N, C-alpha and C positions, 0 to 999 in steps of 0.2 A: 538515591541517585535522581537528580533533577532531569526529567525527560526533555526539557527545553534545551539542554546542553548536548543531547545525543544527536550525532550526525544522522543516524538512521531516522530519527523523528523529523529532523529538519528536511531531509531529502524527500521523505514520504509526504510531508505536508506540502512541500513545493510541487510535487507531482500531482497531488490531489487538486491544488489550485489550477495547475495547467490543464487538467482534464475538464474542469468546469469551464474555463475560458475557451478551450478549443471546441467544446461541444455545445456551447450556449445556444447556437442556432439550429441544432439538430432537431428535426421535427418528430423523430421517432422517440416519443417521450418515455416509453418503457425501457428502451435500450439506454437512453441517456441517463435515466434515473438509476438503473442497475449499475452501470459502469462508474458513475460518480459516487454512488453509495459504497461500492467495493473500494474505490480509491480513498474515500474519506475514512473508511473503516480502519485502514492501516495506521495512520498516525493517531487516530482516536484510541485504538486498542493499545498502542505503545504508551500513550499518555496515561491511560487508565491503569495498565499493568504496572508501570513504574511508580505509580502513586499508591500502590498497595503495599501492605506491610510484610507479607510473607513471601518467601521465594516461590512457593507453590502458586500463589495468586499471580505474582509477576510473570512466572513462566506460562501460566495458562493464557493470559492475555497476549503475550508475545507469540504463542503458538496460533492463536486466533488471527493475529495480525499477519502471520505468514500464510495462513489459509486465505485471507482476503487478498494477499499479494498474488497467490496462484489464481484465484478467481478473476482478479483484474487482468492478469496476463492472458487468460482464456478469452475474456471479453475483447481485449485488444486484438487478438488473432481474428476473432469473428468480425469485429468492426472493420478490420483491414480487408477481409475477404468480401464483405458486402459493400465496400466502398464508403463507409462512414468515416474511416480514419485513413488519412494520408499515409502512404507506405513509409516514407522517411520518418514521420512523426511516430508512427506505430513502432518502427524498429527501435527508436530511442526509448519509448516507454517500455517495450519488452526488455531491453537491456537494463533499464533502471529497476524494473521489478525483480529481475534476477539478482542485481547487486543488493537491493534492499533485503531480499530474502536471505542472501548470504550474510548480510550484516546482522539480521535478526537471529540467524543460527549462531553466529559468534557471540551475540549478547546472551543467548540462552546458555551457551557453554560457560561464559563468564559467571553467570548466576549460579550454575551448578558447582563451580569451583569455590564460591564464597563460603 
């Protein structure tokens, strides 16, 4: 399965790019680095997992991607609380991380059924 055709990969890659663009001027480099890394980890792990040969390897990386999604959601909440992330933008990212996580769950189930 080509990861580039997966809607979950496309959406997570788009969200990662949005994070970088939105936070480019944030002076808290530690926070910016952490949130952009967790966002980048999602599509990266999907790509790596779907490029593996065994179902076990694919599943492992998809589970890691889901973990990064939860990590990112936590950081968005914190970023909103401390005023680094606009409320409306933050709510959009929170919803997107929930949907991506659900999509990853569905992909994991599909892999189990193969």
